[in-house]
C-alpha positions as CSV (number, residue, x, y, z in Angstrom):
1,M,6.3,2.7,-25.8
2,L,6.4,6.3,-27.1
3,E,4.7,7.6,-23.9
4,L,7.3,5.9,-21.8
5,K,10.2,7.1,-23.8
6,E,9.0,10.7,-23.9
7,G,8.1,10.5,-20.2
8,F,11.6,9.3,-19.3
9,R,13.2,12.1,-21.4
10,R,11.1,14.7,-19.6
11,F,12.0,13.1,-16.2
12,S,15.7,12.9,-17.0
13,A,15.8,16.6,-18.2
14,K,14.5,17.9,-14.9
15,A,15.8,15.2,-12.4
16,D,18.4,16.1,-9.8
17,H,21.1,13.8,-11.1
18,A,23.4,14.4,-8.1
19,F,20.5,13.3,-5.8
20,Y,20.0,10.1,-7.8
21,A,23.7,9.4,-7.8
22,G,23.6,9.6,-4.0
23,L,20.9,6.9,-3.9
24,V,23.3,4.4,-5.4
25,A,24.7,4.0,-1.8
26,G,21.5,2.5,-0.6
27,Q,18.0,3.2,0.6
28,H,16.8,4.1,4.1
29,P,13.0,4.3,4.0
30,H,11.2,5.2,7.2
31,T,7.9,3.5,6.2
32,M,6.6,0.6,4.1
33,V,3.3,1.3,2.4
34,I,1.0,-1.4,1.0
35,S,-0.9,0.4,-1.7
36,C,-3.3,-0.4,-4.4
37,S,-2.0,-0.7,-8.0
38,D,-4.6,1.8,-9.0
39,S,-2.8,4.3,-11.3
40,R,-4.5,7.2,-9.5
41,I,-3.0,6.3,-6.1
42,I,0.7,7.2,-5.9
43,P,2.0,6.9,-2.3
44,E,5.1,9.0,-3.0
45,Y,3.0,11.9,-4.2
46,I,0.3,11.5,-1.5
47,F,3.0,11.7,1.2
48,D,5.3,14.2,-0.6
49,A,8.1,11.7,-0.3
50,E,11.5,11.7,-2.1
51,P,12.9,8.5,-3.6
52,G,14.3,6.4,-0.9
53,E,11.8,7.5,1.8
54,I,9.0,5.0,1.3
55,F,9.2,1.3,0.5
56,V,6.1,0.5,-1.5
57,L,4.3,-2.8,-2.2
58,R,1.6,-2.3,-4.7
59,N,-1.0,-4.8,-5.7
60,V,-4.7,-5.0,-6.7
61,G,-6.6,-3.9,-3.7
62,N,-3.7,-3.2,-1.4
63,L,-3.8,-6.7,0.1
64,A,-1.6,-8.0,2.8
65,R,-1.7,-11.5,1.5
66,T,1.0,-12.8,3.9
67,E,0.7,-16.3,2.6
68,E,2.1,-15.1,-0.7
69,S,5.9,-15.4,-1.0
70,S,6.2,-12.0,-2.8
71,V,4.3,-10.2,0.0
72,Q,6.3,-12.1,2.6
73,A,9.6,-11.2,0.9
74,C,8.6,-7.5,0.7
75,I,7.6,-7.3,4.4
76,D,10.6,-9.3,5.6
77,Y,13.0,-7.2,3.6
78,A,11.4,-3.9,4.8
79,I,11.5,-4.9,8.5
80,R,14.7,-6.9,8.8
81,H,17.0,-5.3,6.2
82,L,15.7,-1.7,5.7
83,N,14.6,-1.3,9.3
84,V,11.3,0.5,8.5
85,K,9.6,1.9,11.6
86,K,6.1,1.9,10.2
87,I,3.9,-0.1,7.9
88,A,0.8,1.6,6.5
89,V,-2.0,-0.1,4.5
90,L,-3.2,2.7,2.1
91,A,-6.8,2.2,1.0
92,H,-8.7,4.6,-1.2
93,N,-12.1,5.6,-2.4
94,Q,-13.5,4.2,-5.7
95,C,-11.4,1.0,-5.4
96,G,-12.1,-1.3,-8.3
97,A,-10.9,-4.3,-6.4
98,V,-13.2,-3.7,-3.5
99,K,-16.1,-3.0,-5.9
100,A,-15.3,-6.4,-7.6
101,T,-15.7,-8.3,-4.3
102,E,-19.3,-7.3,-4.1
103,H,-20.1,-9.4,-7.1
104,K,-17.3,-11.9,-7.5
105,E,-19.3,-13.8,-10.1
106,H,-18.3,-11.0,-12.5
107,L,-14.6,-11.5,-12.1
108,D,-13.5,-12.6,-15.6
109,T,-10.0,-14.0,-15.2
110,E,-8.5,-16.7,-13.1
111,G,-5.9,-14.2,-11.8
112,L,-8.5,-11.8,-10.4
113,K,-10.6,-14.7,-9.0
114,K,-7.6,-16.2,-7.2
115,W,-6.3,-12.9,-5.9
116,L,-9.6,-11.6,-4.6
117,E,-11.1,-15.0,-3.5
118,Q,-10.4,-14.3,0.2
119,E,-11.8,-10.8,0.3
120,E,-15.3,-9.9,1.3
121,Y,-17.5,-6.9,0.6
122,T,-18.6,-5.8,4.0
123,G,-20.3,-2.6,5.1
124,S,-23.2,-0.4,4.3
125,G,-21.7,1.0,1.1
126,L,-18.5,1.2,-1.0
127,E,-16.6,3.5,1.4
128,A,-17.4,1.3,4.4
129,A,-16.4,-1.8,2.4
130,E,-13.1,-0.1,1.4
131,K,-12.3,0.9,5.0
132,N,-13.3,-2.6,6.4
133,Q,-11.0,-4.2,3.8
134,A,-8.1,-2.0,5.0
135,V,-8.8,-3.0,8.6
136,R,-8.8,-6.7,7.7
137,Q,-5.4,-6.2,6.0
138,L,-4.0,-4.6,9.1
139,A,-5.2,-7.6,11.1
140,K,-3.5,-10.0,8.7
141,L,-0.3,-8.0,9.0
142,S,-0.4,-8.0,12.8
143,E,-0.5,-11.9,12.7
144,Y,2.5,-12.3,10.4
145,T,5.5,-13.5,12.4
146,T,8.1,-10.9,11.3
147,V,5.6,-8.1,12.0
148,K,4.4,-9.6,15.3
149,E,8.0,-9.8,16.5
150,A,8.9,-6.2,15.4
151,T,5.7,-4.7,17.0
152,K,6.2,-6.7,20.2
153,D,9.8,-5.3,20.5
154,G,8.5,-1.8,19.9
155,H,10.4,-1.4,16.6
156,L,7.4,-1.2,14.3
157,E,4.0,0.6,14.2
158,L,1.1,-0.4,12.0
159,C,-1.7,1.8,10.7
160,A,-4.4,1.9,8.0
161,L,-5.0,5.0,6.0
162,Y,-7.8,6.0,3.7
163,F,-7.2,8.4,0.8
164,H,-10.1,10.4,-0.8
165,L,-9.5,11.4,-4.3
166,E,-12.1,14.2,-4.2
167,P,-11.9,16.2,-2.1
168,I,-8.3,15.3,-1.4
169,S,-8.2,14.2,2.2
170,L,-6.7,11.4,4.4
171,E,-8.1,9.4,7.3
172,I,-6.3,7.2,9.7
173,Y,-7.6,4.2,11.6
174,E,-6.6,4.3,15.3
175,D,-8.1,2.9,18.4
176,G,-10.8,1.2,16.4
177,K,-12.1,4.2,14.6
178,W,-11.4,6.4,11.5
179,S,-10.5,10.1,11.9
180,S,-9.4,12.8,9.5
181,L,-5.8,14.0,9.5
């Protein structure tokens, strides 16, 4: 707890209190990001976003498990109540969840087994598997009713992104291929 207490004190000392007071009125994010829970991957930092600009769903492996009620609720709220214009699946290199899908027999808890049971390790190596996993999540999203309706109406864009920790770089999946930004 000490790290959290000290971290909050540092944050509070340098935070723009007037800005945070303005956030009480509500949030108006332009994008929803489905990101990995990996502590090294912080969407707000990666996209240089202020609080209120990005609505983030984080889970192990940045999965769009649209059959899960918590994922459904997040997507539905983002689209129907926050009116986000984009949903991005943010994958990254050295993803432990994707690594784990290569040898699922090593998963040592029921929670991890259940969460990753639908995922497959596909590709010629880890980076290819991570990117393929992101593309599969994008496909799952595009079949979810709320997303399908919003994209059909032209109110929502979908994309997959791939973040490299070293060297820092970002790729986007468009028109069936990955390219650097």
